[in-house]
C-alpha positions in Angstrom: -8.1 89.8 5.0 -10.9 88.2 7.0 -10.2 86.9 10.5 -10.4 83.2 11.3 -12.9 84.1 14.1 -15.3 85.3 11.4 -15.7 81.8 9.9 -19.2 80.3 10.1 -17.9 76.9 11.1 -17.3 77.3 14.8 -14.9 74.3 15.1 -12.7 75.8 12.4 -13.1 79.3 13.7 -11.4 78.4 17.0 -8.9 75.8 15.7 -5.2 76.2 16.4 -3.9 75.9 12.8 -0.3 74.7 12.3 0.3 74.4 16.0 3.3 72.1 15.5 5.0 74.5 13.2 4.4 77.4 15.6 6.0 75.4 18.4 9.1 74.7 16.4 11.7 77.5 16.1 12.9 76.1 12.8 9.8 77.6 11.2 9.8 81.4 11.3 6.5 82.6 12.8 5.9 85.2 10.1 6.0 82.5 7.4 3.8 80.1 9.4 1.4 83.1 9.7 1.3 83.2 5.9 0.6 79.5 5.8 -2.2 79.9 8.3 -3.6 82.7 6.2 -3.8 80.3 3.2 -5.7 77.7 5.3 -8.1 80.3 6.7 -8.6 81.6 3.1 -9.4 78.1 2.1 -12.0 77.8 4.8 -13.7 81.0 3.6 -13.6 79.8 0.0 -15.3 76.5 1.1 -17.9 78.5 3.0 -18.5 80.8 0.0 -18.7 78.1 -2.7 -20.1 75.1 -0.8 -18.3 72.4 -2.9 -20.8 69.7 -3.8 -18.4 66.7 -3.9 -14.8 65.7 -3.3 -13.7 66.8 -6.8 -14.9 70.3 -6.2 -13.2 70.3 -2.8 -9.9 69.1 -4.4 -10.0 72.1 -6.8 -10.0 74.4 -3.8 -7.4 72.5 -1.8 -5.1 72.3 -4.8 -5.3 76.1 -5.3 -4.4 76.5 -1.6 -1.6 73.9 -2.0 -0.2 75.9 -4.9 0.0 78.9 -2.6 2.1 76.8 -0.2 4.3 75.9 -3.1 4.9 79.6 -3.7 6.2 80.1 -0.2 9.1 77.6 -0.5 11.7 80.2 -1.5 10.7 82.4 1.4 11.3 79.4 3.8 14.7 78.8 2.1 15.7 82.4 2.5 14.9 82.1 6.2 17.1 79.0 6.6 14.0 76.8 6.9 12.0 74.7 4.5 8.7 72.8 4.2 10.2 69.5 5.2 8.8 66.2 6.6 7.5 67.6 9.9 5.9 70.6 8.1 4.4 68.5 5.4 2.7 66.2 7.9 1.4 69.2 9.9 0.1 70.9 6.8 -1.5 67.8 5.5 -3.2 67.1 8.8 -4.6 70.6 8.8 -6.0 70.2 5.3 -7.6 66.9 6.5 -9.0 68.6 9.5 -10.6 71.3 7.3 -12.0 68.8 4.9 -13.6 66.8 7.7 -14.9 69.9 9.5 -16.8 70.8 6.3 -18.3 67.3 5.9 -15.7 65.7 3.7 -14.5 63.0 6.1 -13.8 60.7 3.2 -11.3 63.1 1.6 -7.9 61.5 0.8 -5.2 63.5 2.6 -2.7 63.0 -0.2 -5.2 64.1 -2.8 -6.1 67.2 -0.8 -2.5 68.4 -1.3 -2.0 66.6 -4.6 -0.3 69.5 -6.3 2.4 70.0 -3.7 6.0 70.1 -4.7 7.4 70.0 -1.2 
């Protein structure tokens, strides 16, 4: 797994992903770490593929969102869940990533359009 600090985009390389989730004991850090890894992987994928338009970006963000979907059971097993506060935090992080890579016009709801949380 590549490290966040290895990202080419310096703003993203130093960003504190999911800070609100880390600050809330309701969300186990080991699961938030997995969520952060998904976001960092998304950044590497954006840097690798250089999506040309929003549709291409949404393909990447939907794949990352699907990985969040797969973590729901782990959150439940840890007496937690991806609930309203987490949804907002995650969505804002997706929007930050999109804007940081030049997609300021990305629709936050569409970025996570495949979510089931």
